[in-house]
C-alpha positions, 0 to 999 in steps of 0.5 A: 402070513408070508408075502410072496413076490413074483416076477411074471411074463405073459403074452397078452394076445389071448387075454382081456387084460390083467384085471380079473373079470367074471366072464373073460380070461385075464392074467390075474385070473389065471394066477389066482386060479393056479394058486387056488389049485395049490392052496385050496383056498382063494388068494388075491394077487396084487399087480404093479399095474393093469395092462390092457387087452393085447399088451404083453409083459416081461417084468410084471411084478405081483404079490400075494399072501400065503400061510406061514407053513409054506415059506420054502414052497417052490412057488415058481416051479409049482405055478409054472406047472399049472399056468397056461403056456402064455404066462410064466413065473420068472422069479418067486421069493418071500418079501417083507409084509410091507412090500406092495407090488402097486403102491411100492413101485417107484418107476416103470419101463415100457417098450413099444415096437413099431414095424416100418415096412409098408408092404408086409409084416412078418407073421412071427412078429404080427402079435408084437408090433404095430405096422405104422409104415415109414417114419422120420426118426429125427422128427420123432426124437425131437418130439420125444424131447418135448415130452421128457421131464415132469408134466401134466399128461392129462392130454395123454390119458384115456378115460376109465381110471380115477387118479389124484393127479395127472402129473408124471415125470418121464425120465426116458424116451429113447429109440432102440433097434428091434429084432429085425431091420424093419423095426424100431423099439421105443422105450419109456420110463417114468415114475408112473403112467396114466391109463393108456398113456404110453400108447397115446404118446406113441401115437403122438410120436408117430404122427410127428414121424409121418409129418402130420404134427410139428414139434410145436404142436406136440408141445401145445397138445401137452400144455392144453391138457385136452385129450381130444387134441392128441392123436388116437390111441395106437394098437395094444400089441406093440406094447410090453411092460419091461420092468418095475423098480422099487 
């Protein structure tokens, strides 16, 4: 068998997440359907991780195995000719048989986009931002400093996924300019993320930016390991998986 690695981008609005489901439209399901059309047999696609309903990707990495008689097949062009317009293959290349999109990942980067104009949100941006209103960036950045480094992030993990450890190392939480003057983009890089961890971290930062939490309270929530003490999970549409490192 030949193992093929794909880099995939998608708009998550119309998807019920990454993972294939019997009755719902998913990114994994669309990729596997396209491969069935090309190969004439079912192929399992393995992703670097599971994005939730409404979450986008610019750099999701996946792999699948195909018979050896197709090593030079134009996978990118062929898949894009079949896939719906909200999914695109950005790159396709053969890799060694020991490459694994999920288990080989060393770090991931997500970005979350906030909209700060209370009176309106541009229609063109509504699927890609959360309108959280005005915030104090200095307070948010101070709270971000507490969350950097190696910690037990149990207080920021939602239920639904079994993991051996809730300890993760966050190497970057930083603010960047958005596409318009009304936006800010918050970038998160870590060696891995727990279920909805980024959305929960954003909720905590925004609570600080609104003056509802102090930096000391963020530290106490982190140390507690108690999910019930942290703010609610923020909406999915502001979140994008940017890249996966191996």
